[in-house]
N, CA, C and O atoms as a GROMACS GRO file, in nm:
protein
  264
    1MET      N    1  -2.175   0.391   0.226
    1MET     CA    2  -2.054   0.314   0.211
    1MET      C    3  -2.045   0.220   0.331
    1MET      O    4  -2.057   0.262   0.446
    2SER      N    5  -2.023   0.094   0.302
    2SER     CA    6  -2.014  -0.005   0.408
    2SER      C    7  -1.880   0.006   0.481
    2SER      O    8  -1.785   0.068   0.432
    3LEU      N    9  -1.874  -0.056   0.596
    3LEU     CA   10  -1.751  -0.055   0.673
    3LEU      C   11  -1.639  -0.128   0.598
    3LEU      O   12  -1.522  -0.088   0.606
    4ARG      N   13  -1.674  -0.234   0.526
    4ARG     CA   14  -1.575  -0.308   0.447
    4ARG      C   15  -1.516  -0.218   0.338
    4ARG      O   16  -1.395  -0.214   0.319
    5SER      N   17  -1.602  -0.146   0.267
    5SER     CA   18  -1.555  -0.058   0.160
    5SER      C   19  -1.468   0.054   0.217
    5SER      O   20  -1.364   0.088   0.160
    6PHE      N   21  -1.511   0.110   0.329
    6PHE     CA   22  -1.431   0.215   0.392
    6PHE      C   23  -1.294   0.162   0.432
    6PHE      O   24  -1.194   0.231   0.416
    7HIS      N   25  -1.289   0.040   0.483
    7HIS     CA   26  -1.163  -0.020   0.524
    7HIS      C   27  -1.069  -0.038   0.403
    7HIS      O   28  -0.949  -0.011   0.413
    8ILE      N   29  -1.123  -0.082   0.290
    8ILE     CA   30  -1.042  -0.098   0.170
    8ILE      C   31  -0.990   0.038   0.122
    8ILE      O   32  -0.873   0.050   0.084
    9VAL      N   33  -1.074   0.140   0.124
    9VAL     CA   34  -1.031   0.274   0.085
    9VAL      C   35  -0.924   0.325   0.181
    9VAL      O   36  -0.825   0.384   0.137
   10PHE      N   37  -0.942   0.303   0.309
   10PHE     CA   38  -0.844   0.347   0.409
   10PHE      C   39  -0.710   0.277   0.388
   10PHE      O   40  -0.605   0.342   0.400
   11ILE      N   41  -0.710   0.150   0.358
   11ILE     CA   42  -0.586   0.077   0.331
   11ILE      C   43  -0.517   0.134   0.207
   11ILE      O   44  -0.395   0.149   0.204
   12THR      N   45  -0.595   0.166   0.105
   12THR     CA   46  -0.540   0.224  -0.018
   12THR      C   47  -0.476   0.359   0.011
   12THR      O   48  -0.366   0.387  -0.036
   13VAL      N   49  -0.543   0.443   0.087
   13VAL     CA   50  -0.489   0.575   0.122
   13VAL      C   51  -0.361   0.560   0.204
   13VAL      O   52  -0.264   0.633   0.181
   14CYS      N   53  -0.360   0.468   0.298
   14CYS     CA   54  -0.239   0.445   0.378
   14CYS      C   55  -0.123   0.397   0.292
   14CYS      O   56  -0.008   0.436   0.315
   15THR      N   57  -0.151   0.314   0.194
   15THR     CA   58  -0.046   0.266   0.103
   15THR      C   59   0.012   0.382   0.022
   15THR      O   60   0.133   0.392   0.005
   16LEU      N   61  -0.075   0.469  -0.028
   16LEU     CA   62  -0.029   0.586  -0.103
   16LEU      C   63   0.051   0.682  -0.014
   16LEU      O   64   0.149   0.741  -0.059
   17LEU      N   65   0.010   0.698   0.110
   17LEU     CA   66   0.085   0.783   0.202
   17LEU      C   67   0.223   0.725   0.234
   17LEU      O   68   0.320   0.799   0.250
   18CYS      N   69   0.232   0.593   0.242
   18CYS     CA   70   0.363   0.529   0.262
   18CYS      C   71   0.453   0.554   0.141
   18CYS      O   72   0.572   0.580   0.156
   19ALA      N   73   0.395   0.547   0.022
   19ALA     CA   74   0.473   0.574  -0.099
   19ALA      C   75   0.521   0.720  -0.100
   19ALA      O   76   0.636   0.747  -0.135
   20PHE      N   77   0.434   0.812  -0.061
   20PHE     CA   78   0.475   0.952  -0.053
   20PHE      C   79   0.584   0.972   0.051
   20PHE      O   80   0.676   1.051   0.029
   21LEU      N   81   0.576   0.903   0.163
   21LEU     CA   82   0.678   0.914   0.267
   21LEU      C   83   0.814   0.871   0.214
   21LEU      O   84   0.916   0.932   0.247
   22ILE      N   85   0.816   0.766   0.134
   22ILE     CA   86   0.942   0.720   0.074
   22ILE      C   87   0.998   0.827  -0.020
   22ILE      O   88   1.117   0.859  -0.014
   23VAL      N   89   0.912   0.881  -0.106
   23VAL     CA   90   0.957   0.984  -0.200
   23VAL      C   91   1.007   1.106  -0.124
   23VAL      O   92   1.110   1.162  -0.159
   24TRP      N   93   0.935   1.146  -0.021
   24TRP     CA   94   0.979   1.262   0.055
   24TRP      C   95   1.114   1.236   0.122
   24TRP      O   96   1.202   1.322   0.118
   25ALA      N   97   1.129   1.120   0.182
   25ALA     CA   98   1.250   1.091   0.260
   25ALA      C   99   1.373   1.081   0.172
   25ALA      O  100   1.481   1.125   0.212
   26PHE      N  101   1.359   1.023   0.054
   26PHE     CA  102   1.478   0.998  -0.028
   26PHE      C  103   1.496   1.095  -0.144
   26PHE      O  104   1.603   1.099  -0.204
   27VAL      N  105   1.393   1.173  -0.177
   27VAL     CA  106   1.405   1.264  -0.291
   27VAL      C  107   1.381   1.410  -0.250
   27VAL      O  108   1.458   1.498  -0.289
   28LEU      N  109   1.277   1.436  -0.175
   28LEU     CA  110   1.234   1.572  -0.148
   28LEU      C  111   1.282   1.631  -0.016
   28LEU      O  112   1.260   1.749   0.010
   29ALA      N  113   1.345   1.552   0.067
   29ALA     CA  114   1.389   1.602   0.198
   29ALA      C  115   1.490   1.714   0.179
   29ALA      O  116   1.584   1.699   0.100
   30PRO      N  117   1.473   1.826   0.250
   30PRO     CA  118   1.564   1.938   0.232
   30PRO      C  119   1.708   1.905   0.271
   30PRO      O  120   1.803   1.949   0.206
   31GLU      N  121   1.724   1.829   0.376
   31GLU     CA  122   1.858   1.787   0.418
   31GLU      C  123   1.854   1.638   0.450
   31GLU      O  124   1.779   1.597   0.539
   32PRO      N  125   1.932   1.557   0.381
   32PRO     CA  126   1.936   1.415   0.416
   32PRO      C  127   1.988   1.398   0.559
   32PRO      O  128   2.093   1.451   0.595
   33SER      N  129   1.913   1.324   0.639
   33SER     CA  130   1.954   1.301   0.777
   33SER      C  131   1.914   1.160   0.817
   33SER      O  132   1.848   1.088   0.742
   34GLY      N  133   1.954   1.123   0.935
   34GLY     CA  134   1.919   0.991   0.986
   34GLY      C  135   1.770   0.975   1.006
   34GLY      O  136   1.714   0.867   0.983
   35MET      N  137   1.704   1.082   1.049
   35MET     CA  138   1.560   1.076   1.072
   35MET      C  139   1.485   1.061   0.940
   35MET      O  140   1.389   0.984   0.932
   36ALA      N  141   1.528   1.132   0.837
   36ALA     CA  142   1.463   1.119   0.705
   36ALA      C  143   1.481   0.978   0.651
   36ALA      O  144   1.388   0.921   0.593
   37THR      N  145   1.598   0.921   0.670
   37THR     CA  146   1.622   0.783   0.627
   37THR      C  147   1.534   0.686   0.705
   37THR      O  148   1.480   0.591   0.647
   38ALA      N  149   1.520   0.709   0.834
   38ALA     CA  150   1.434   0.623   0.916
   38ALA      C  151   1.290   0.631   0.868
   38ALA      O  152   1.221   0.529   0.860
   39PHE      N  153   1.242   0.752   0.837
   39PHE     CA  154   1.107   0.766   0.784
   39PHE      C  155   1.092   0.692   0.651
   39PHE      O  156   0.990   0.629   0.626
   40GLY      N  157   1.195   0.700   0.567
   40GLY     CA  158   1.190   0.629   0.439
   40GLY      C  159   1.183   0.478   0.458
   40GLY      O  160   1.110   0.410   0.386
   41VAL      N  161   1.257   0.426   0.552
   41VAL     CA  162   1.256   0.282   0.580
   41VAL      C  163   1.120   0.240   0.634
   41VAL      O  164   1.066   0.137   0.594
   42VAL      N  165   1.065   0.319   0.726
   42VAL     CA  166   0.931   0.289   0.780
   42VAL      C  167   0.827   0.294   0.668
   42VAL      O  168   0.737   0.210   0.664
   43GLY      N  169   0.839   0.391   0.580
   43GLY     CA  170   0.748   0.399   0.465
   43GLY      C  171   0.760   0.278   0.374
   43GLY      O  172   0.659   0.227   0.325
   44ALA      N  173   0.882   0.231   0.352
   44ALA     CA  174   0.902   0.113   0.268
   44ALA      C  175   0.842  -0.012   0.332
   44ALA      O  176   0.782  -0.095   0.263
   45ILE      N  177   0.858  -0.024   0.462
   45ILE     CA  178   0.799  -0.139   0.532
   45ILE      C  179   0.646  -0.132   0.522
   45ILE      O  180   0.581  -0.233   0.496
   46GLY      N  181   0.591  -0.014   0.542
   46GLY     CA  182   0.447   0.003   0.530
   46GLY      C  183   0.398  -0.025   0.390
   46GLY      O  184   0.292  -0.084   0.371
   47LEU      N  185   0.475   0.019   0.290
   47LEU     CA  186   0.437  -0.004   0.151
   47LEU      C  187   0.437  -0.152   0.117
   47LEU      O  188   0.359  -0.197   0.032
   48LEU      N  189   0.522  -0.228   0.181
   48LEU     CA  190   0.524  -0.373   0.158
   48LEU      C  191   0.416  -0.446   0.236
   48LEU      O  192   0.359  -0.543   0.186
   49LEU      N  193   0.386  -0.400   0.356
   49LEU     CA  194   0.292  -0.473   0.441
   49LEU      C  195   0.145  -0.438   0.418
   49LEU      O  196   0.058  -0.522   0.443
   50MET      N  197   0.116  -0.317   0.373
   50MET     CA  198  -0.024  -0.277   0.353
   50MET      C  199  -0.097  -0.365   0.251
   50MET      O  200  -0.209  -0.408   0.278
   51PRO      N  201  -0.039  -0.394   0.134
   51PRO     CA  202  -0.109  -0.483   0.041
   51PRO      C  203  -0.127  -0.625   0.097
   51PRO      O  204  -0.228  -0.690   0.069
   52VAL      N  205  -0.031  -0.672   0.174
   52VAL     CA  206  -0.044  -0.804   0.236
   52VAL      C  207  -0.162  -0.802   0.333
   52VAL      O  208  -0.243  -0.895   0.335
   53TYR      N  209  -0.171  -0.696   0.414
   53TYR     CA  210  -0.283  -0.682   0.507
   53TYR      C  211  -0.416  -0.673   0.430
   53TYR      O  212  -0.515  -0.734   0.471
   54ALA      N  213  -0.418  -0.599   0.320
   54ALA     CA  214  -0.541  -0.587   0.241
   54ALA      C  215  -0.585  -0.723   0.187
   54ALA      O  216  -0.704  -0.754   0.187
   55PHE      N  217  -0.491  -0.803   0.142
   55PHE     CA  218  -0.522  -0.936   0.091
   55PHE      C  219  -0.587  -1.022   0.199
   55PHE      O  220  -0.690  -1.085   0.176
   56TYR      N  221  -0.526  -1.024   0.317
   56TYR     CA  222  -0.580  -1.105   0.426
   56TYR      C  223  -0.714  -1.050   0.477
   56TYR      O  224  -0.802  -1.127   0.516
   57PHE      N  225  -0.729  -0.920   0.476
   57PHE     CA  226  -0.856  -0.862   0.517
   57PHE      C  227  -0.968  -0.901   0.421
   57PHE      O  228  -1.077  -0.941   0.464
   58ARG      N  229  -0.941  -0.891   0.291
   58ARG     CA  230  -1.045  -0.928   0.193
   58ARG      C  231  -1.078  -1.076   0.203
   58ARG      O  232  -1.195  -1.114   0.191
   59LYS      N  233  -0.977  -1.159   0.225
   59LYS     CA  234  -1.000  -1.303   0.239
   59LYS      C  235  -1.089  -1.332   0.361
   59LYS      O  236  -1.183  -1.410   0.352
   60LYS      N  237  -1.057  -1.268   0.473
   60LYS     CA  238  -1.135  -1.289   0.594
   60LYS      C  239  -1.275  -1.230   0.580
   60LYS      O  240  -1.371  -1.291   0.626
   61ALA      N  241  -1.288  -1.115   0.518
   61ALA     CA  242  -1.420  -1.053   0.499
   61ALA      C  243  -1.508  -1.139   0.410
   61ALA      O  244  -1.628  -1.149   0.432
   62ASN      N  245  -1.448  -1.202   0.309
   62ASN     CA  246  -1.527  -1.291   0.224
   62ASN      C  247  -1.570  -1.415   0.300
   62ASN      O  248  -1.681  -1.465   0.279
   63GLN      N  249  -1.486  -1.466   0.388
   63GLN     CA  250  -1.522  -1.584   0.467
   63GLN      C  251  -1.636  -1.552   0.564
   63GLN      O  252  -1.722  -1.636   0.590
   64LEU      N  253  -1.637  -1.430   0.616
   64LEU     CA  254  -1.739  -1.390   0.711
   64LEU      C  255  -1.862  -1.330   0.642
   64LEU      O  256  -1.958  -1.293   0.709
   65HIS      N  257  -1.859  -1.321   0.510
   65HIS     CA  258  -1.969  -1.267   0.430
   65HIS      C  259  -2.001  -1.123   0.471
   65HIS      O  260  -2.117  -1.087   0.488
   66LEU      N  261  -1.896  -1.042   0.485
   66LEU     CA  262  -1.916  -0.901   0.520
   66LEU      C  263  -1.934  -0.819   0.396
   66LEU      O  264  -1.953  -0.697   0.405
   0.00000   0.00000   0.00000
């Protein structure tokens, strides 16, 4: 597996973990608290930014012929 492929897989796994963090914080948390809400917000930000990062990474990797 090339470094580029591993990077794409790693970004995908991170995106799925951000989605799980959101579900845990807002649905599965045993007690709603400020910390759980903060984790949910961080997960939402990550869920929005990871695909953007993946797009720019693929664009740059194609330009560099990686």
